[in-house]
N, C-alpha and C positions, 0 to 999 in steps of 0.2 A: 434772634433779632439782629438785623444788620446794624453796624455801629452808628451809621447816620441816623437811623430811626431811634436808636437808643439815646443818642445825644439830644435829639430834638425833644424826646420825651422828658429827659432830665432838665432841659432848659425850661420846659413848661411847668415842671413839678417844683422847681427851686423857688427861692424867695425872689420877689419881683426885682429888687435892686441888684441881684446877681446875674440876671439873664444875659446881659451883654458882656459878661466876663469869661464866657466859655470859648473853647476853640472854634475858630472860623473854618470848620471842617468842609463845608460845602464849597467855599471859595478856594480852599487849598486843593480839593479834588479837581475843581475846574482848571486850576493852574497846572496840575500834573498832566491832565489831558492835553493841554496846550503845549506843554513841554515835550511830551512824547510824540506829538505830531510835527514839531518844529524841525527844520533842517539840522542835520547832525552837527554842522559847524557852529550853530547857534546854541545847541542844546546844553552844552557844558560851559558856556561862557555867560553871556548876559542873562539868559533865561533862567539858568540855574541860580545865578546870583540874586535874581529877583525872588526866587522861591525861598532861598536861604534867608534873605532879608525879611520876608514875611513870616517865616518860622521864628526868627529871632524876636520880631515884634510881638508875636503871640506869647512867647516865653516871658518877655518883659511884662506883658499884660497880666499873665498868671502871677508872676512874682509880686507885682505891685498890689494886686488885689489880696493875695494871700498874706503878705506882710501887714497890710492894713488890718485885715481881720484878726491876725495874731495879736497885734497891738490892742485892738478892741477887746479881745478875749482876756488878755492880761489885766486890763482895767476892770472889766466886768467881774473877773475872778476875785480881784482885790476888794472891790465894792461889796460883793456878796459875802465875803469873809467878814468884812467890817460890819455889815448889817446883821449877820448871824451873831457876832460877838456883842453888838449893841443890844439886840433883843435879849440875849442871854443875861447880860449884865443888868439891863434895865428892869427885867421882869423876874429875876431870880430871887432867892431868899433875902439878899441884901439890896435888892433893887428898889428904886424909888417909884416904880409903877407896877404894883402888884396885881392889877386888874387882869383876870383870866381872859375876859372878852377881848381886851386890847391885845394881849399876848397872842391869842389865836388869830386875830385879824392880821397882825404883823407877820406871823409865821406863815399864814396862808399866802401872802404876797411873796415871801421869800421862796416858799416851795414852788410856786408857779414859775418864778423867774429862774430858779436853778435848774428845773427840768427843761425849760425852754433853752437855757444856755447850753445844756448838754446836747439838745437836739441840733442847735446851730453848729456845734463842733463836729457832730456827725456829718452834717451837710458839707462842712469844709473839707473833711477827709474824702468824701465822695467827689468833691470838686477836684481835688488833687488827683485822685485815682482816674477819673474819667478823662481829664485833660492829658495826663500822661499817656493813657491808652490811645487816645486820638492821635497824638503825635507819633507814637510807635506805628500805628496803622497807616497813617498818611506817608510816612517815610518808607514803609514797606512797599506801598503802592508806587512811590517814586522810583525806588531801586528796581522794582520788577518791570516797570513800563519803559524806563529809560536806559537800563543797564548800568545805572550809576551805583556808587558805593557810599551813599550819604548817611544811611541809617545808623551804622555803628558809631562813627565819630560824633554824630549829633546827639544820639541817646546817651553816650558817655558824658557829654556836657550837661544834658538834662538831669541826670542822676545827682548832680551837684547843686542843682538850683534850689532856692528857698522853698518854692511851692511843692517840691517833692520831699522835703525834709520834715518829717512829721513828729519828731521827738518832743517838741514843746507842746504841741496840741495833745499828743498822747499823754504827757504828764498832767496837763490840765484836766483831761478827761478822768484820769485816775483820781485826782483830788476832788473833782466834781462829784464823782460817784461816792467817795467817802463822805462828802457833805450831804448828799442825798440820804445816805444811811443815817446821818446824824439828825437831820431835820424832820424825817418822817418817823414818828414814834413806832418802836418795835411792836408794841401790843396792837397798834392799829394795822400794821402790815400783816401781822400774824392772823388777826381776826378777819380782815376783809380780803387779804391777798395783796401782794406787792403790786401786781399789774393794775388792780382797780384803784388802789391808793395813789399811785404815781400818775396814771393816765387821767385821773379825775381832775388834776390841777393843771394839766398841760394845755398850752395853746393848741387848739385843734389843727390849725394850719401847719405850724412847725412840727407838731407831733406826726401828722400824716406824712409830711415831706421827709422826715428823718427815717420813718419806716421804709418809704420808697427808696431812700438813699442806701439803706442797709441792704436791701434786695439787689440793688444795682451793683454794689461792691461785691456781693457774692457772685453775681452773674459774670462780671468782667474779670474776676479773679479765678474762676473755676477752670480746671484743666480741660483741654479740648484737643481736637486734632490739629488746631493751629497754635497750640501752646508752645512757646519757645523761650529763648534766653532773654528776650525783651518784654515778655509778659510779666504782669504782676503775679506774685505767688498766690496760691489759693487762699481764700479766707478761712482761717482756722477756727470755725465755730463748732461747738458740740453738735454731733449729727442729730440727736433727738430734738434739741431746741431749734436748730435751723430748719429741720423738716416741718416742725410745728409752725414756725414763723411763716414759712413760705406757703403753707396751706391756709393761713389766716386771711380773711377778707376784710375784717374790721380793724382799723388802726387802734381803736380803744381797747382791743383785747390782746394786743401784741407787745406792748412796750417793755414788759419785764424781760422779754427775750433778748433785748439789745443791751441789757445791763448784766455784767459789766462789759465794757467795750475796750478798755485800755489795753488789755493783753492781746487783743485781736488785730490791732492796727499798727502797733509799733513797727517802725521802719517802713511804713506806708506802702 
């Protein structure tokens, strides 16, 4: 699939509030065409300056959104830990609320929220991946059509940007997965199977979108004839699980294949 179509699909598949935060790839392609047809004396002066200005604005957009989501994730992570601790303290042997019914109701809410939180973080990693890929591709087009040498220095700058730095989100995913293990009873997972237990509490929209995001990250990271030094490294998933996942059509039967994610996405 061509990148423009892939990006359009991802914008449609993501959460509604995220859709205007992705790369303006169509507008950048149009500008590259205009630059390549401009007189040579203008090509590497004002026209290129306009192109670089637009690229920098896109990077600023990515960074602003990414840092905002990171801050939200830190707050959500802290709140979830406090809720888990509160339920454990309140309904434990020494707790003041020994009702099993109330305990199960509270835990059901926590389980749903923590699985949805995990899905949102997968979506943010996909956001980072696809926007970086779009920048690399549009810069390749620019250099090829104009004879310029813009891609290498600009990508070197991009590699240092907040939206490309995934360590914090990766750490949050690791902790989130540990919490998922803690709040879903082992006997329940063993009896019904992890995928049924986890997917049964997830928000269907976030769940489906996170599965689509995982497939996209595999697609844009896999080696190909166009793979090069500016490409993201291949996604290192176990072959058997990945093959099984990509053959699945139903989101509700796939979630256990994206756990655990922490080790697959570090260094984004």
